[in-house]
C-alpha positions as CSV (number, residue, x, y, z in Angstrom):
1,M,92.7,116.0,93.3
2,E,96.1,115.9,91.7
3,I,99.3,114.2,92.9
4,D,102.7,115.2,91.4
5,F,106.1,113.5,92.0
6,R,109.2,115.7,92.7
7,G,111.7,112.9,93.3
8,A,113.1,111.0,96.3
9,N,110.1,110.6,98.7
10,S,108.6,114.0,97.8
11,V,105.1,114.4,96.3
12,V,102.7,117.3,96.1
13,V,99.1,116.7,96.7
14,K,96.7,119.4,95.5
15,S,93.0,119.4,96.3
16,K,90.1,121.7,96.7
17,A,90.9,121.7,100.4
18,G,94.5,122.7,100.1
19,T,98.0,121.5,99.2
20,I,100.3,119.1,101.1
21,V,104.0,118.5,100.4
22,T,105.8,115.4,101.6
23,D,109.5,115.1,102.5
24,P,111.0,118.1,100.5
25,T,114.6,117.0,101.1
26,D,117.7,118.8,99.8
27,N,118.0,116.6,96.7
28,V,114.6,117.7,95.3
29,K,113.1,121.0,94.3
30,V,109.6,121.8,95.7
31,N,108.8,125.5,95.4
32,E,105.4,125.1,97.0
33,I,106.8,124.8,100.5
34,N,107.1,128.6,100.7
35,N,103.6,129.3,99.7
36,D,101.1,130.5,102.3
37,G,98.7,127.8,103.4
38,V,100.8,124.9,102.1
39,I,101.3,122.1,104.7
40,T,104.6,120.3,104.6
41,I,104.8,116.9,106.3
42,V,108.1,115.1,107.0
43,T,108.6,111.5,107.9
44,Q,111.8,112.1,109.9
45,D,113.3,115.2,111.5
46,D,116.3,115.4,109.2
47,F,114.0,116.0,106.3
48,I,112.6,119.3,107.8
49,P,113.2,122.1,105.3
50,K,115.0,125.3,106.3
51,K,112.1,127.3,104.9
52,A,108.5,126.3,104.8
53,S,105.2,128.0,105.6
54,F,103.9,125.2,107.9
55,V,105.6,121.9,108.9
56,I,104.2,118.8,110.7
57,N,106.9,116.4,111.9
58,M,105.4,114.8,114.9
59,P,102.7,112.2,115.7
60,G,99.3,113.6,116.5
61,E,96.0,114.7,114.9
62,Y,95.8,117.8,112.9
63,E,93.0,119.6,111.0
64,H,93.3,122.4,108.5
65,N,90.3,123.6,106.5
66,D,88.8,120.4,105.3
67,I,92.1,118.4,105.5
68,S,92.6,115.8,108.2
69,I,96.1,114.6,109.1
70,I,97.1,111.9,111.5
71,G,100.7,111.3,112.2
72,M,101.8,108.0,113.8
73,P,105.2,106.8,115.0
74,M,106.7,103.8,113.1
75,Q,110.0,102.1,113.4
76,R,112.6,103.4,111.0
77,H,114.5,101.1,108.6
78,I,117.8,102.4,109.9
79,D,117.5,103.3,113.5
80,P,121.0,103.7,115.1
81,D,120.0,106.4,117.6
82,G,116.6,105.0,118.7
83,K,114.5,107.5,116.8
84,V,111.3,106.6,115.1
85,G,109.8,108.0,111.9
86,V,106.3,109.3,111.4
87,A,103.8,107.9,108.9
88,Y,100.8,109.8,107.9
89,R,97.1,109.3,107.1
90,L,95.7,112.1,105.1
91,V,92.0,112.7,104.1
92,L,91.4,115.3,101.4
93,D,88.3,115.5,99.2
94,G,87.2,112.2,100.7
95,V,90.3,110.4,99.5
96,R,92.3,108.5,102.2
97,I,96.1,108.6,101.6
98,A,98.8,106.9,103.5
99,V,102.4,108.4,103.3
100,L,105.2,106.1,104.5
101,G,108.8,107.0,104.9
102,H,111.9,104.9,105.5
103,I,110.1,102.4,107.8
104,L,110.8,98.8,108.8
105,A,108.7,96.0,107.3
106,P,106.4,94.5,108.1
107,I,104.2,97.0,109.9
108,S,102.4,95.9,113.0
109,D,98.7,95.1,113.4
110,D,98.4,98.2,115.6
111,D,99.9,100.3,112.8
112,L,97.5,98.8,110.3
113,E,94.6,99.6,112.5
114,A,95.8,103.2,113.0
115,L,96.1,103.6,109.2
116,G,92.6,102.3,108.7
117,V,91.2,102.0,105.1
118,V,93.6,103.4,102.6
119,D,92.8,104.4,99.0
120,V,96.2,105.7,97.9
121,L,99.5,104.5,99.3
122,I,102.7,106.4,98.8
123,L,105.9,104.6,99.8
124,P,109.6,104.3,99.0
125,V,110.8,101.2,97.1
126,G,114.5,101.7,96.3
127,G,116.1,99.6,99.0
128,G,119.9,99.7,99.1
129,G,119.9,99.1,102.8
130,Y,118.5,102.6,103.3
131,T,114.8,102.2,102.8
132,L,112.1,99.6,101.8
133,D,113.2,97.4,98.9
134,A,110.8,96.1,96.2
135,K,110.0,92.9,98.2
136,D,109.3,94.7,101.5
137,A,107.4,97.5,99.8
138,A,105.2,95.0,98.0
139,A,104.6,93.1,101.3
140,I,103.5,96.3,103.0
141,T,101.2,97.2,100.1
142,R,99.5,93.8,100.4
143,Q,99.1,94.4,104.1
144,I,97.4,97.7,103.6
145,G,95.4,96.9,100.6
146,P,95.0,100.2,98.7
147,K,93.5,100.7,95.3
148,V,96.4,103.0,94.2
149,V,100.1,102.8,94.9
150,I,102.6,105.5,94.1
151,P,106.2,104.3,94.4
152,T,108.9,106.8,95.4
153,H,112.6,106.9,96.2
154,Y,113.9,104.7,93.5
155,E,116.8,104.9,91.0
156,D,117.1,108.2,89.2
157,K,120.2,109.3,87.4
158,D,119.4,113.0,88.1
159,I,119.0,112.6,91.8
160,K,121.8,112.0,94.3
161,Y,120.9,109.5,96.9
162,E,122.7,108.4,100.1
163,V,123.2,104.9,98.6
164,P,122.4,103.4,95.2
165,Q,118.7,102.7,94.7
166,E,116.9,99.9,92.8
167,P,114.9,100.9,89.7
168,V,111.2,101.2,90.0
169,E,110.7,98.3,87.7
170,A,111.8,96.0,90.5
171,F,108.8,97.0,92.6
172,I,106.4,96.9,89.6
173,K,107.5,93.3,88.9
174,E,107.3,92.3,92.5
175,I,103.8,93.6,93.1
176,G,102.3,92.6,89.7
177,G,98.9,93.6,88.6
178,N,97.9,96.8,86.8
179,Y,100.5,99.4,86.0
180,E,100.4,102.9,84.4
181,K,103.0,105.5,83.7
182,V,101.5,109.0,83.9
183,D,102.7,112.6,84.2
184,S,100.6,113.1,87.3
185,L,97.8,111.3,89.1
186,K,94.4,113.0,88.7
187,L,91.5,111.6,90.7
188,K,88.4,113.3,89.5
189,N,85.7,113.4,92.2
190,G,87.7,110.9,94.2
191,A,87.2,108.2,91.6
192,L,89.5,105.2,92.1
193,P,90.4,102.2,90.0
194,E,88.5,99.0,90.8
195,V,91.6,96.9,91.4
196,L,95.1,97.7,92.7
197,T,97.0,99.8,90.3
198,V,100.6,101.1,90.4
199,Y,101.1,104.6,89.0
200,E,104.6,105.6,88.1
201,L,104.6,109.4,88.1
202,K,106.9,111.4,86.0
203,R,109.2,113.5,88.1
204,K,108.5,117.2,87.8
């Protein structure tokens, strides 16, 4: 399995079972969304791309080849119109991945139970009143207890955000522990680090 970062809250997960793209918003470039068989998951409706081969944007249980996807409603960080976001639990090649969007912290016991055991957690950390900040993202990470954390949606001079975002270093300092900066995350045969490790992925 390989996970690439495209900027904002968008990652591309490639596995033997298939490819999943998360939140391909207008401020990032993700060519894979047009490829046949690629699954695009979005954490809120305004992130639905104009063109994509197959999109999931609602709570529910989905199966595609050997990929399992569960979408679950969660309270959005900014919720002026009463809408909720969708968080996802993915299982590919035996690896359990949680993808969180701009949700409100902390998450409830019911949400924790629905997420279940998580190996890889992907979540925004940039704050700015728009999404989780370093402190809340670290608190949710501790609630979930993954072995791998991939921070997203943080300060990037080449990406235009709705509001200024904190640098990723704020989250890295807040969570502590092991940290690696890599081009992409490659999990061979589902192998995971023994202790919590934050991977800062190079934007591609």
